N, C-alpha and C positions, 0 to 999 in steps of 0.2 A: 476426476475419476468418480465412480460410485462412492457415496459416503461410506465411511468405515463401518464395518459390521457392528462395532460397539456403539457408535453414534446411532446407527439405525435401531439397535436394540433398546437404547435409552429413549429414543424419540417416537418410533412408530406405534408402540402400544397405546400411547395417549394422544397421538397427533390429531385424530378426529375430534377429541374432546377439546384440545387446545384451539383448534380452528373454530369450533363452535363458540367457545368462550370469548376469544379475542377477535374473531372475524378475519377474513383473508382480504388481501394478501399480506404476508409478513416474511421478514427474514428472521431466522432463529439460529442462534449460535450456541455451540457446545462448550461450556466452561471446562469440562474434564479434558476434552481433546486439545484445547488451547494450552492448558497447563502442561499436559504431557508433551506436546511438541516443543514448548518452551524449555522444559527440562531436558529434552533430548538435544536441543541446540546447545545448551550450556554444557552438557556432558561431552559433546563432540569436540568442544574447544577448551575443555577444562585444563589441559596441559600447556596451553599457549599463554604467553605473558599477558596478564591483565586483560583478558578478553571481555568485551562488553557489547551487547546487542542494544541498538537504538531503534526501537520499533518505528516504522514509517507510518506516522499518524494518518497520512492520506489514505491508507488502505482501509482503515476501519475507525473513523474518528468518533468514538463513543466513549464517554468517561467510565462506564462500567467495564468495558473491555480494557481500557488503559489501566484501570486499577488492578485488574488481574495480572497484566504484564508488569506493572510496577512491583507487585508482590513477588514476582520472579527476579527482581533486581535489574530489570531492563530500564534503559533510558528511552528517549523519544526523539525521533527525527522530524523536524517541523519545517514547513516552507511558507507559512503565512501567520498573520497575527492570531486569527481564531485557533489555529493549531497550537500556538504558544499558550493561549489562554486555557485550552483544554488540558494541556500537559501540566500547567501550573495548578489547575484546579484539583488534580489528583496528587499533588505534592511534589512534583518535579521542580528542581531549582538548579541553577548554575550548570555544573558539568553533567547534570542528568539530561540536558537538552542540547541537541545539535541543530542549529538553524541553517539549513541549506536551501537557499532561495535563488531565484534568478530575476533579473530586471527589478531589483529591490529598491524601494524608495527609502529616503532618509527617515521618514516616519516609521517605517517597518524596522529599521535598524535601532531607532530609539526604543521601540517596544521590545526588541530582542535583548537589548543591553540593560533594560530596566528590571526591577524585581529580582535582584541577584544575578541577572544576566544569563548567559548560555555560552556554548561554544559556537563562534561564528565560523561558517564555512563559506568563503566568498567564491562567487561564480566568475568574477571578472576582476582583472587588475585595477580597472578604473574605479571600482567600488570602494577602494581604500579612501578616496576623497569624500565619500558619502557618510563615512562613519562619524557619529557624534563624539566619540572618544576612542582611544586606541586600547583594546583589551590586552592583557598580558599573554593570552593564548589565542592563536589565530590559525585557521586552516584555509587552504585553497582547494577548489575542485579542479581536477586535472583532466584535460581532454587530449589524449595522445595522438589524435589525428590518424594519419596513415600508418603509424607504428603499431596499431592494433585494429582489429575488426570487432564490431558489435555483433549481436545476433539478429535474427529476423525482426524482432520487435523494436530494439533500440536503433538498429540500422548503422550506417557508416558514420563513425565519429566525426569525420570531416564535415558532414552535413548536419550535425547536431548543434543546437544553439547553446549547449551547456559547456561550461568549463573554460579554463585558461589553457591556451595552446602550449605545445611543448617549447616553442621558441620564447614564450612570455614567462615561463615558469620561474627561471632563475631571477629575472628582474622583479617579479612579483614578490618573492621572498626577500630579496635585497631591500626593496622599498619598505616592506613591512618591518624588517629588522631595523632599518634606519629611523622609522617612525616610533620605535620603542617597544615593539612586540618582542617578548622574551622567549616564548615557547611556541612550538609549531605543530601542526598536523597536516596530513596530505590525504586527499580523498579522491576517489573516482567512481564512476558508475557506468559500466560498459555493456551490461546485458540486462535483460528483463525476462522473467519466467524461464530461466535457463536450467535444464536438468543435467547438463554435462558439466560435472564439477571441475574439469580441467580448466575451464574458462577462469574460474575463481583462483585456481593455483597460478595461472599465468599473470593474473592481475596482482596477486600478492607479491610474486617475484618482481614484477615491474616496479611496484611501489617501494619495496625494500631497496632495490637498486637506486631508485631516484633519491630516497632520503639519505642514503649513504653518500651519494654524489653531492647533494645540496649541502649536507652537513660539512663536508670537507671543504667545499669551495667557499661557502659563505660563513663558516664558523658558527652555525646555529645547531640547535638540538631539536629533535622531533619527539614529542610526547606520544604520538599515535599515527598509525595509518588506518584509513577507513576504506575497506574494499567494496563498500556500497551494498546495495541489496541485489535483487535479481534472482535469488534462489527460486527455482521453479517447482511447480506441483503438477502431477499427472492428471490433467483434466479429462482425457479420454481413457476408457477402460483398459486399452492396450498400451498406454504410455508407460515407459520405464521410469520409476521414481528416481529422484536425486539420491546419489550415494553419499549421505551426510557423513558417515563414519570415515570414508576414504578422503573426503574433503578435509575433515579435521586432522587426520593423520598427515596428509600432504602438506597442509599449512604448518603444522607443528614441525615437520622436517625442514621446511624453508626457514623457519625462525631459528632453528638450531644452527643453520648454515650461515645466517646473517652475521656480518662483521660488527664488532663492538657491542654496545648495549642496545638490544632490540627495542623498538617502540612498542607501545600497547597495540592490540588488534581490536579495531571496532568494525561493526557491521550494522546495516540498517535494513534488515529483512522486514517485509510486511506480509506479502502474500503467503510466504512459506509458513508463517506462524498461525494465521487465522483463516486463510483461504479455504482449506478443506473442511473447516469446522463450522461452516454456515450453509444453510439451504434456504432458498426462496420457496415458500409454500403458497400455492395459488389454486383457485378453484375453477374447474371447467364450467363455463357459462353458455357455451354455444358449440354446436357442430355444424359446419357449413360444407356442403357438398357441391362444388362447381367443377372446375378443371382439376382441382385437387381436393383432398379432404383437409379442411382447416379446423383445428381445435382452438376455439377462442377461450381465453382465460381472463381472470379479473386483474391480473398484473400486466404491466406493459414495460416499455423501455425506461419509463421513469423509475422503475424498481431495479432494472438490470440492463445497462447499456451495452455491455461487452459484445453480445452476439450481433446486435444490429450495427454497432460501430466498427468492430474488428472482424466480424465473421467468426467470433470465438465460439468454441464448442463448450457447452455445459451439459453434463449428463442429466437426463430427465427420467424420473421413475414415478409411476402412479402409486398411491397408497394401496389401492386394490389392484392386484396383479391377476388379470384375466389371461386365460390360455391363448386365445386367438390374438393375432397381431395385425397391425396395419401400418401403412406409410402415411405420415401426416406432416403438416406444418403446424407448429404451435405458435399462436400469434396473440398479440395484445390488441388494444383498442385505439392506438394512436392513428391519426390520419397520415401515416407514413408506411410505405410498403416494406421497409426494413424493420418494422416493429415485430420482430420474430425471435423466438427463443430457440427454435429448431426448424430446419428446412428439410423436407423429405426424410424424416427420421422414422425408423422402425420402432414402434412402441406397442406394448400391450393395448388392446382396444380400451378406450376410455369413453365414458358417458357423461352427459351433463350432470353437474354437482359432484363429480369425482375430484379428489385432491391430487395435485401433482407436486412433486418435490423437484426443484431445479437445483443442482448440486454445485458445490465449490463457490458459493457466493459470499464467503466470509471475508473477502478482500476485493476492493474495487467493484462492489455491488451497489449497496445503498449509497456508498460514498460518491459514486459517479452519477447519482440520480439527478433528474431535472424535472421541470414542470411545464414543458411544452404541451400545448393543446389543453392546458388546464388539468392535465392528469397528475395527480399529487403523489408524493412519495409515501411509501407504506411504513408501517410500524416495524420496530425491531424488538425481538424477544431474546431472552437468555435462558437456556436450559441449564439450570444450576447443578452443582455437584451433588446436591441432595435429592435431585429429581424434580424439584419445584421449577416453575416457569415464571419469569419476571418480565414485565414490560419495561424496556430500557429506552425506548423512544416511541412516543405516540405517533400515530399516523397524522400527516398533514391534513388540514381542513380548508374549506374555502376561505375562512377568516384569515388563515395564514397566507393564502395566495393573494388576498387583497390588502394585506396589512401595510404594504409599502405605498399604497395609494391613499392612505389615511394620514394626512399631514396638513400643516398650515401652509396654504399656497404662498409661494415666494416668487418674486419677479425681479428681473434685472432689466433696466432700460439702458441699452447701450449709449455711450456718450455721444452727444450730438443729436439724439432722438428725443423728441418731445412727447 
């Protein structure tokens, strides 16, 4: 959706100066907005037993952002060794980290269990054989198959590569118990960018029922359920926001109805926490008039892949708001026709050298960037709480692009070849 009025009030008065000083394009994130959303999430679940958010590092893997979220008491959800390293660099250890990966190598499990370890969340029953040691606490990711439906982004659970099937679940926990695991968790992730909070209520109810059944049948106890991420944000101006307060009240009621000693509640939001609090700032470098009007900017899909990859909507607003409007395509410089931030979008008329703000890039924006065509990823800035602006990731350079080509040549001569 359009950036919040308070974010705009903090950013727009100095945006031209920021762009002149740092150069475009860049993503800029609002520290105040991230902290306020994090506090609101904690408040919504304050009455639920031992609630904890594990921020999905893949959404915005920058240590400055992770430090803000750690200040709020959040843990981190990781799915790769670099994400583990980032989380540990900001002080997360042990139960502060949930490692949820798929098609995981034994080397990755070694890294996950090193340095005070983490909570392992296994994607497949067969991965028990890949563990270098058996941790005292273990979780499995559950895929309910035909018992639930995902949303438009996640799709049909039967077709998803993630998770242990319903028929495998009891055996997975039995094997883990027999290997010496003492405490357990249960995780699932069924929706992405979902603004209908009832999906998460259904997921919570499903997991509570499952842990009750598994506990009774196998004689094990569950430390937590993790209802995953997927809380959505309103990208379009007319989208209805997620009703976070109703979600909190609904889950609290489900926990009061649960039998026995309820488990802790974990969540792994990414987009909800940081998505609305970032914008991509780019400069108009060309106007092209052919069959359509094309507004060429100095950013491309290397800075924001979602519109070209998913056809996703991101609101666009020029810094200078002229009265006359026009219908345009806003495009980058890649040699790909889907390198577009907007298609046939009504915008105030823009001219060469104008600044455009592309909204809601605080999650899955820079993180999904790539270097196809030799177009490099842009810098990241932080609009701090005191109004100052900090460079928190420099832009990539040609030296970065060529760095992996600078090495001592190595050759393997296959056996039998002279």
